[in-house]
VOBA-1610 file (N, C-alpha, C; in pm, whole numbers, padded with zeros to 5 digits, always signed):
BEGIN
Met+00084-00121+00000Met+00000+00000+00000Met+00087+00124+00000Ser+00191+00123+00086Ser+00278+00238+00095Ser+00357+00260-00032Ser+00399+00149-00098Ser+00471+00165-00224Ser+00383+00224-00332Asn+00251+00186-00334Asn+00158+00243-00432Asn+00141+00391-00411Asn+00127+00433-00282Asn+00112+00575-00253Asn+00234+00653-00295Gln+00354+00592-00268Gln+00476+00662-00306Gln+00485+00679-00456Ser+00444+00572-00530Ser+00451+00582-00676Ser+00353+00685-00729Asn+00230+00695-00667Asn+00133+00795-00710Asn+00184+00935-00685Glu+00245+00953-00564Glu+00299+01085-00533Glu+00411+01122-00627Ala+00493+01024-00662Ala+00602+01050-00756Ala+00549+01089-00891Gly+00440+01022-00935Gly+00381+01055-01065Gly+00325+01195-01066Thr+00257+01235-00955Thr+00202+01370-00947Thr+00312+01474-00948Ser+00420+01445-00870Ser+00531+01538-00865Ser+00596+01554-01000Thr+00609+01441-01072Thr+00669+01447-01206Thr+00585+01532-01299Ala+00451+01516-01292Ala+00363+01593-01381Ala+00371+01739-01350Thr+00400+01774-01222Thr+00404+01915-01185Thr+00533+01980-01229Thr+00643+01908-01213Thr+00772+01971-01234Thr+00833+01940-01370Gln+00777+01844-01442Gln+00837+01801-01567Gln+00849+01911-01670Pro+00752+02007-01684Pro+00767+02107-01786Pro+00896+02185-01776Gly+00952+02197-01657Gly+01078+02266-01643Gly+01194+02194-01706Lys+01173+02065-01738Lys+01277+01988-01801Lys+01313+02046-01936His+01216+02098-02009His+01241+02166-02137His+01240+02316-02109Arg+01354+02377-02125Arg+01368+02514-02076Arg+01286+02614-02154Glu+01250+02579-02279Glu+01168+02674-02354Glu+01022+02663-02316Leu+00982+02558-02242Leu+00845+02542-02198Leu+00823+02618-02068Lys+00707+02683-02058Lys+00674+02757-01937Lys+00567+02680-01860Gly+00488+02750-01779Gly+00386+02684-01701Gly+00280+02620-01790Ile+00215+02517-01736Ile+00115+02444-01813Ile+00003+02535-01860Gly-00051+02618-01768Gly-00159+02710-01805Gly-00118+02806-01914Tyr+00005+02858-01905Tyr+00053+02953-02006Tyr+00069+02885-02141Glu+00126+02764-02142Glu+00145+02693-02269Glu+00010+02660-02333Leu-00088+02621-02253Leu-00220+02592-02308Leu-00286+02719-02362Phe-00263+02832-02296Phe-00317+02961-02342Phe-00259+02998-02479Ile-00126+02988-02492Ile-00062+03020-02619Ile-00104+02921-02727Gly-00116+02793-02692Gly-00161+02694-02788Gly-00303+02720-02835Ala-00392+02759-02742Ala-00531+02789-02779Ala-00537+02911-02870Leu-00458+03015-02839Leu-00453+03133-02926Leu-00401+03097-03065Ser-00299+03013-03070Ser-00244+02970-03200Ser-00349+02895-03281Thr-00423+02807-03215Thr-00529+02733-03284Thr-00635+02826-03339Leu-00677+02924-03257Leu-00778+03020-03303Leu-00725+03104-03419Ser-00599+03145-03412Ser-00540+03225-03518Ser-00533+03147-03650Ile-00489+03022-03643Ile-00480+02940-03764Ile-00619+02912-03820Leu-00716+02887-03732Leu-00854+02867-03776Leu-00906+02991-03849Asn-00875+03108-03797Asn-00918+03232-03862Asn-00858+03246-04002Leu-00730+03212-04014Leu-00665+03221-04146Leu-00729+03123-04245Leu-00759+03003-04198Leu-00823+02905-04286Leu-00961+02953-04331Met-01034+03016-04240Met-01166+03068-04277Met-01154+03182-04377Ile-01053+03267-04360Ile-01036+03381-04451Ile-01002+03333-04592Phe-00912+03235-04601Phe-00861+03193-04731Phe-00942+03081-04796Thr-01045+03030-04727Thr-01119+02918-04786Thr-01265+02952-04810Phe-01349+02942-04706Phe-01493+02944-04731Phe-01563+03072-04689Val-01495+03167-04627Val-01562+03292-04589Val-01562+03386-04709Asn-01681+03424-04754Asn-01692+03515-04868Asn-01769+03641-04832Asn-01763+03678-04704Asn-01831+03797-04656Asn-01725+03896-04608Glu-01727+04015-04667Glu-01622+04114-04637Glu-01622+04153-04490Asn-01741+04174-04430Asn-01748+04216-04291Asn-01695+04108-04196Ile-01725+03981-04226Ile-01675+03872-04142Ile-01524+03862-04155Glu-01472+03881-04276Glu-01327+03880-04295Glu-01260+03989-04212Ile-01322+04107-04207Ile-01266+04216-04128Ile-01264+04179-03980Val-01371+04115-03932Val-01375+04071-03792Val-01258+03976-03764Leu-01236+03880-03853Leu-01128+03783-03834Leu-00992+03852-03836Tyr-00973+03949-03927Tyr-00847+04022-03931Tyr-00825+04102-03802Val-00930+04164-03750Val-00918+04244-03628Val-00879+04155-03510Ile-00940+04037-03499Ile-00905+03946-03389Ile-00760+03902-03401Asn-00714+03876-03523Asn-00574+03838-03543Asn-00480+03953-03509Ile-00521+04076-03538Ile-00439+04192-03501Ile-00429+04204-03350Ile-00537+04176-03278Ile-00535+04181-03131Ile-00439+04076-03076Met-00432+03960-03141Met-00344+03853-03093Met-00197+03877-03126Thr-00168+03960-03225Thr-00029+03980-03269Thr+00063+04028-03157Pro+00030+04134-03079Pro+00121+04174-02971Pro+00136+04068-02861Ile+00033+03984-02842Ile+00045+03877-02743Ile+00152+03778-02787Phe+00150+03741-02916Phe+00250+03647-02967Phe+00390+03709-02967Leu+00398+03838-02998Leu+00528+03905-02995Leu+00583+03909-02853Gly+00496+03939-02756Gly+00539+03937-02616Gly+00581+03798-02573Asp+00513+03695-02626Asp+00550+03556-02592Asp+00689+03525-02643Phe+00724+03571-02763Phe+00859+03547-02816Phe+00964+03610-02726Phe+00946+03738-02691Phe+01046+03805-02608Phe+01054+03743-02468Tyr+00940+03700-02417Tyr+00938+03634-02285Tyr+01021+03506-02288Arg+01003+03424-02393Arg+01080+03301-02403Arg+01227+03329-02430Phe+01253+03428-02516Phe+01391+03457-02554Phe+01471+03511-02435Leu+01409+03598-02355Leu+01480+03660-02244Leu+01494+03569-02123Thr+01407+03469-02111Thr+01414+03382-01993Thr+01481+03248-02019Thr+01513+03218-02146Thr+01578+03091-02175Thr+01726+03098-02142His+01786+02982-02109His+01928+02980-02073His+02016+02979-02197Gly+01969+02917-02305Gly+02046+02915-02428Gly+01971+02988-02539Lys+01998+03117-02555Lys+01921+03198-02650Lys+01941+03150-02794Ala+02064+03119-02831Ala+02089+03071-02968Ala+02022+02935-02991His+02027+02848-02890His+01964+02717-02903His+01813+02732-02919Tyr+01753+02821-02839Tyr+01608+02842-02852Tyr+01574+02901-02988Phe+01653+02999-03034Phe+01617+03070-03158Phe+01631+02979-03280Trp+01738+02898-03285Trp+01763+02821-03406Trp+01714+02677-03398Arg+01729+02614-03282Arg+01695+02472-03270Arg+01553+02449-03220Asn+01499+02540-03143Asn+01365+02523-03086Asn+01264+02619-03148Phe+01288+02659-03272Phe+01192+02733-03354Phe+01160+02871-03298Gly+01258+02934-03234Gly+01238+03072-03192Gly+01220+03165-03310Trp+01289+03134-03419Trp+01275+03215-03541Trp+01130+03210-03591Ala+01066+03092-03580Ala+00926+03079-03623Ala+00835+03160-03530Asp+00866+03161-03398Asp+00788+03242-03305Asp+00796+03390-03341Leu+00917+03435-03378Leu+00935+03576-03412Leu+00863+03611-03542Leu+00884+03531-03646Leu+00822+03562-03775Leu+00669+03555-03768Ser+00616+03458-03693Ser+00470+03445-03685Ser+00407+03555-03600Ser+00492+03631-03527Ser+00440+03744-03447Ser+00428+03871-03528Leu+00487+03872-03648Leu+00482+03992-03731Leu+00346+04002-03801Pro+00300+04124-03830Pro+00164+04142-03887Pro+00156+04113-04036Phe+00197+03993-04076Phe+00188+03951-04214Phe+00110+03819-04219Pro-00005+03817-04287Pro-00089+03696-04285Pro-00018+03571-04334Gln+00073+03585-04432Gln+00138+03467-04487Gln+00227+03397-04385Leu+00278+03472-04285Leu+00369+03415-04186Leu+00297+03355-04066Lys+00168+03378-04056Lys+00097+03334-03936Lys+00080+03181-03930Leu+00098+03114-04044Leu+00092+02968-04041Leu+00208+02909-03960Leu+00315+02989-03940Leu+00426+02943-03858Leu+00386+02926-03711Arg+00267+02973-03677Arg+00219+02952-03539Arg+00190+02804-03512Leu+00196+02722-03616Leu+00184+02578-03596Leu+00295+02526-03505Phe+00413+02593-03508Phe+00522+02550-03421Phe+00488+02575-03274Arg+00413+02684-03246Arg+00368+02707-03109Arg+00270+02597-03067Leu+00184+02559-03161Leu+00088+02453-03132Leu+00159+02321-03106Trp+00272+02300-03171Trp+00348+02177-03152Trp+00395+02163-03007Arg+00426+02275-02941Arg+00468+02268-02801Arg+00357+02210-02713Val+00234+02253-02739Val+00122+02202-02660Val+00101+02053-02689Ile+00113+02015-02816Ile+00098+01873-02851Ile+00205+01790-02781Arg+00326+01845-02773Arg+00434+01774-02704Arg+00405+01760-02555Leu+00346+01864-02496Leu+00304+01855-02355Leu+00206+01740-02335Phe+00106+01732-02422Phe+00006+01626-02410Phe+00070+01488-02427Met+00164+01476-02521Met+00226+01347-02546Met+00315+01304-02429Glu+00384+01398-02368Glu+00481+01362-02265Glu+00416+01343-02128Phe+00318+01428-02094Phe+00263+01425-01960Phe+00123+01366-01953Gly+00056+01351-02067Gly-00077+01293-02068Gly-00184+01397-02043Ala-00296+01382-02115Ala-00405+01480-02103Ala-00462+01482-01962Arg-00468+01364-01896Arg-00526+01360-01762Arg-00440+01435-01661Asn-00307+01418-01668Asn-00218+01490-01577Asn-00225+01640-01602Leu-00228+01679-01730Leu-00235+01821-01762Leu-00365+01882-01710Ala-00477+01811-01730Ala-00605+01862-01682Ala-00605+01874-01531Arg-00548+01775-01462Arg-00544+01780-01316Arg-00460+01898-01267Gln-00344+01920-01330Gln-00260+02032-01290Gln-00326+02165-01322Phe-00397+02171-01436Phe-00464+02296-01472Phe-00574+02329-01372Val-00651+02226-01330Val-00758+02248-01233Val-00700+02281-01096Thr-00590+02214-01059Thr-00528+02240-00929Thr-00482+02383-00918His-00430+02438-01027His-00381+02577-01027His-00477+02667-01104Arg-00607+02643-01088Arg-00705+02719-01166Arg-00706+02866-01129Ala-00673+02900-01005Ala-00671+03041-00966Ala-00563+03116-01043Glu-00444+03053-01059Glu-00336+03117-01132Glu-00367+03127-01282Asn-00446+03032-01333Asn-00477+03029-01476Asn-00606+03104-01511Ala-00674+03160-01411Ala-00803+03224-01436Ala-00791+03342-01532Leu-00689+03425-01513Leu-00675+03544-01597Leu-00652+03506-01742Leu-00565+03407-01767Leu-00538+03364-01904Leu-00662+03303-01967Thr-00736+03225-01890Thr-00858+03163-01942Thr-00961+03269-01979Val-00977+03370-01894Val-01073+03477-01922Val-01033+03554-02047Met-00903+03584-02061Met-00856+03657-02179Met-00888+03581-02307Phe-00862+03451-02307Phe-00889+03373-02428Phe-01039+03366-02457Leu-01121+03343-02355Leu-01265+03330-02378Leu-01327+03462-02420Val-01275+03574-02371Val-01325+03705-02415Val-01300+03721-02565Leu-01182+03682-02613Leu-01153+03690-02756Leu-01247+03600-02837Val-01270+03478-02786Val-01358+03385-02856Val-01500+03439-02865Val-01553+03489-02752Val-01690+03543-02752Val-01698+03668-02838Leu-01595+03753-02833Leu-01594+03874-02914Leu-01597+03838-03063Glu-01516+03742-03104Glu-01510+03704-03245Glu-01640+03640-03293Phe-01680+03532-03227Phe-01794+03457-03276Phe-01927+03527-03246Gly-01930+03611-03142Gly-02048+03693-03119Gly-02067+03795-03229Ser-01956+03856-03273Ser-01963+03953-03383Ser-02007+03886-03513Ile-01948+03770-03543Ile-01984+03699-03666Ile-02131+03656-03663Ala-02173+03602-03547Ala-02311+03550-03537Ala-02413+03662-03552Val-02388+03779-03490Val-02486+03887-03499Val-02488+03946-03640Leu-02374+03948-03708Leu-02374+03994-03848Leu-02458+03901-03935Arg-02443+03771-03915Arg-02522+03674-03990Arg-02671+03689-03961Ala-02704+03705-03833Ala-02845+03712-03795Ala-02912+03839-03845Glu-02840+03951-03838Glu-02900+04080-03873Glu-02899+04109-04023Ala-02825+04026-04099Ala-02816+04050-04243Ala-02949+04030-04314Thr-03042+03961-04249Thr-03172+03932-04314Thr-03275+04042-04292Ser-03243+04142-04208Ser-03343+04245-04176Ser-03307+04379-04240Pro-03404+04443-04308Pro-03377+04577-04366Pro-03368+04685-04259Asp-03420+04658-04139Asp-03417+04757-04031Asp-03296+04742-03940Ala-03203+04656-03974Ala-03089+04628-03887Ala-03001+04752-03873Asn-02949+04774-03750Asn-02853+04884-03730Asn-02714+04830-03697Ile-02697+04697-03704Ile-02564+04636-03696Ile-02537+04580-03836Thr-02469+04659-03916Thr-02457+04627-04059Thr-02314+04606-04107Asn-02215+04637-04024Asn-02077+04620-04068Asn-01992+04566-03953Ala-01866+04536-03983Ala-01778+04474-03884Ala-01754+04565-03764Ser-01741+04695-03790Ser-01718+04789-03680Ser-01834+04789-03582Asp-01956+04795-03635Asp-02075+04791-03549Asp-02081+04661-03469Ala-02051+04550-03536Ala-02063+04419-03471Ala-01962+04402-03359Ile-01836+04442-03383Ile-01733+04429-03280Ile-01764+04521-03162Trp-01807+04644-03192Trp-01844+04738-03086Trp-01960+04683-03002Trp-02063+04634-03070Trp-02179+04580-02999Trp-02140+04459-02913Ala-02059+04370-02970Ala-02019+04249-02896Ala-01938+04285-02772Tyr-01849+04383-02784Tyr-01765+04417-02668Tyr-01846+04484-02557Val-01930+04581-02593Val-02007+04648-02487Val-02111+04553-02427Thr-02150+04451-02502Thr-02243+04350-02447Thr-02170+04255-02354Ile-02049+04214-02391Ile-01969+04128-02304Ile-01942+04197-02170Thr-01910+04325-02176Thr-01880+04398-02052Thr-02006+04438-01977Thr-02123+04401-02031Thr-02255+04432-01971Thr-02280+04581-01959Val-02211+04664-02039Val-02236+04809-02040Val-02363+04837-02120Gly-02367+04792-02245Gly-02486+04805-02328Gly-02529+04949-02351Tyr-02455+05024-02434Tyr-02489+05165-02459Tyr-02624+05181-02527Gly-02663+05085-02609Gly-02791+05094-02676Gly-02786+05163-02810Asp-02666+05208-02853Asp-02656+05272-02985Asp-02667+05169-03097His-02627+05044-03070His-02644+04934-03165His-02707+04817-03090Tyr-02804+04755-03154Tyr-02876+04646-03088Tyr-02939+04558-03196Pro-02955+04428-03167Pro-03017+04337-03266Pro-03168+04358-03273Val-03222+04347-03392Val-03367+04364-03410Val-03434+04234-03453Thr-03358+04134-03493Thr-03417+04005-03534Thr-03420+03910-03414Asn-03503+03810-03425Asn-03512+03712-03316Asn-03381+03637-03296Trp-03320+03594-03407Trp-03193+03524-03394Trp-03084+03617-03342Gly-03089+03742-03379Gly-02993+03839-03326Gly-03008+03856-03176Arg-03131+03854-03126Arg-03154+03865-02982Arg-03108+03740-02909Val-03123+03624-02974Val-03070+03501-02914Val-02918+03512-02898Val-02852+03563-03002Val-02708+03584-02993Val-02676+03682-02880Gly-02755+03787-02867Gly-02735+03883-02760Gly-02747+03820-02622Ile-02845+03733-02605Ile-02863+03665-02475Ile-02740+03581-02443Leu-02690+03508-02542Leu-02573+03424-02519Leu-02449+03507-02486Val-02430+03617-02558Val-02313+03702-02534Val-02322+03768-02397Met-02441+03815-02359Met-02457+03876-02226Met-02431+03776-02115Thr-02484+03654-02131Thr-02464+03551-02028Thr-02316+03517-02014Ala-02248+03502-02128Ala-02105+03474-02124Ala-02028+03590-02060Gly-02069+03714-02092Gly-02001+03830-02037Gly-02012+03838-01885Val-02132+03809-01833Val-02150+03811-01687Val-02058+03709-01621Gly-02052+03588-01678Gly-01966+03485-01621Gly-01818+03520-01629Leu-01775+03573-01745Leu-01633+03603-01764Leu-01587+03718-01675Phe-01663+03826-01672Phe-01619+03940-01592Phe-01643+03917-01443Gly-01738+03828-01409Gly-01751+03787-01270Gly-01628+03709-01225Thr-01579+03620-01312Thr-01457+03546-01282Thr-01338+03639-01270Leu-01329+03736-01361Leu-01218+03833-01356Leu-01222+03914-01228Ser-01341+03959-01187Ser-01354+04036-01064Ser-01313+03952-00943Gly-01354+03825-00942Gly-01314+03737-00832Gly-01164+03716-00828Phe-01102+03703-00946Phe-00957+03685-00951Phe-00885+03808-00895Leu-00927+03927-00938Leu-00862+04049-00891Leu-00885+04070-00741Ala-01006+04041-00695Ala-01034+04055-00552Ala-00948+03961-00470Asn-00931+03838-00520Asn-00848+03741-00449Asn-00703+03787-00444Lys-00653+03845-00555Lys-00514+03888-00560Lys-00489+04008-00467Phe-00583+04102-00462Phe-00560+04224-00386Phe-00596+04210-00238Leu-00693+04124-00206Leu-00743+04118-00069Leu-00687+04002+00012Thr-00635+03897-00053Thr-00579+03786+00022Thr-00448+03830+00088Pro-00435+03812+00221Pro-00311+03852+00288Pro-00194+03767+00240Pro-00076+03825+00234Pro+00040+03748+00189Pro+00074+03636+00286Val+00119+03525+00232Val+00158+03411+00314Val+00299+03435+00367Ile+00311+03431+00499Ile+00441+03452+00562Ile+00508+03317+00580Lys+00620+03301+00517Lys+00693+03176+00527Lys+00775+03173+00656Glu+00768+03058+00723Glu+00846+03043+00845Glu+00994+03030+00810Glu+01074+03105+00884Glu+01217+03100+00861Glu+01277+02979+00932Lys+01342+02895+00854Lys+01405+02778+00912Lys+01546+02813+00957Pro+01585+02763+01071Pro+01721+02795+01117Pro+01825+02736+01023Ser+01932+02808+01005Ser+02039+02761+00918Ser+02109+02642+00981Pro+02176+02559+00901Pro+02248+02443+00957Pro+02352+02483+01060Glu+02418+02599+01038Glu+02519+02643+01133Glu+02457+02674+01268Ala+02337+02742+01264Ala+02271+02777+01389Ala+02220+02654+01462Ser+02170+02554+01386Ser+02115+02435+01449Ser+02224+02351+01515Asp+02351+02368+01474Asp+02461+02292+01533Asp+02523+02362+01652Ser+02477+02482+01686Ser+02537+02557+01796Ser+02498+02493+01930Pro+02584+02506+02032Pro+02555+02447+02164Pro+02426+02500+02225Gln+02396+02630+02206Gln+02274+02687+02263Gln+02149+02621+02207Val+02148+02597+02074Val+02032+02534+02012Val+02016+02391+02060Arg+02128+02318+02071Arg+02121+02180+02119Arg+02072+02174+02263Leu+02121+02267+02347Leu+02079+02270+02487Leu+01930+02299+02498Ala+01881+02393+02418Ala+01738+02426+02421Ala+01654+02307+02375Glu+01704+02233+02277Glu+01631+02116+02228Glu+01627+02006+02334Leu+01740+01985+02404Leu+01742+01885+02511Leu+01647+01922+02623Arg+01643+02051+02658Arg+01551+02095+02764Arg+01405+02074+02722Arg+01378+02099+02596Arg+01241+02078+02548Arg+01203+01931+02556Leu+01297+01843+02518Leu+01269+01700+02527Leu+01250+01654+02670Leu+01332+01709+02763Leu+01318+01672+02904Leu+01185+01718+02961Asp+01142+01841+02922Asp+01012+01890+02968Asp+00898+01804+02916Ala+00909+01764+02790Ala+00805+01679+02733Ala+00802+01543+02802Gln+00921+01489+02834Gln+00927+01361+02903Gln+00869+01371+03044Ala+00902+01481+03112Ala+00850+01501+03248Ala+00697+01512+03248Gln+00643+01584+03148Gln+00497+01597+03138Gln+00433+01461+03110Ala+00497+01381+03024Ala+00443+01248+02994Ala+00445+01159+03118Asn+00555+01169+03199Asn+00563+01089+03322Asn+00455+01131+03422Thr+00428+01261+03432Thr+00326+01310+03524Thr+00189+01257+03484Glu+00158+01262+03354Glu+00029+01211+03306Glu+00016+01062+03330Leu+00127+00988+03311Leu+00124+00844+03334Leu+00100+00812+03481Lys+00164+00889+03570Lys+00145+00868+03714Lys+00001+00896+03755Gln-00059+01002+03697Gln-00198+01032+03729Gln-00291+00917+03688Lys-00266+00859+03572Lys-00349+00748+03527Lys-00332+00625+03616Leu-00209+00600+03663Leu-00187+00488+03754Leu-00259+00509+03886Asp-00258+00633+03937Asp-00329+00663+04062Asp-00478+00640+04046Glu-00533+00681+03929Glu-00676+00662+03904Glu-00712+00513+03900Met-00626+00431+03838Met-00651+00288+03831Met-00643+00223+03969Glu-00550+00269+04055Glu-00538+00216+04191Glu-00664+00247+04273Lys-00721+00367+04253Lys-00841+00403+04325Lys-00957+00313+04282Leu-00963+00281+04154Leu-01070+00195+04106Leu-01056+00053+04160Leu-00932+00007+04181Leu-00911-00128+04235Leu-00936-00131+04386
//
């Protein structure tokens, strides 16, 4: 039984610390965030170059990709500045692909597949179950990244959905990409200025979904910020240094503590013996 527990603990510890084995890999939550952004970016490019034939929807997809560009550029500099072997990361671990895919050129964004490869390697090496367990265990630390990604997803697909829904109405006041993105963002944030609003039934259904998602996302963000600002800092106990623990004063104090504990145990034992004698 004890050997099984030790092996389980070893497996959990390995899943937690293993990402550090590859120096270009960061925390599990961060790698999953970058991988999810890369997947969304590549999906947007495929939609632009294949089956999307609506100019306003194409503009929405381009705008979302523009928003992601500085995030990817910051990711490159973060990896480059924190890695131990900068040349090894840049040339052998596809740092050059990270840099080129961060530039605002649509043809280079397919290089974000190399970022996605890092996440695939995480899944292959540590297993989806271990990754999910670690992500849930550290969900408070990953909350901000999760909210950022989901806000982008709701902003993009909310804008596309309302454009599709309102295109059938001659009375629609959400008629272009700018209106749709503006409406989706103010709806996510639950501000709702009222200058743009859906007039079709399907458009209102989209509005309900976007508002519900916005309440959940910004409620999570508020809880995360409140936890960060209001939780008191954890004070770590200072452990005595090896030199101090070997000093005669420390040893003498430890011996006295042991003698006091022994004396108290003897007193309690004597009291119990007296009680048993009275009963006899």
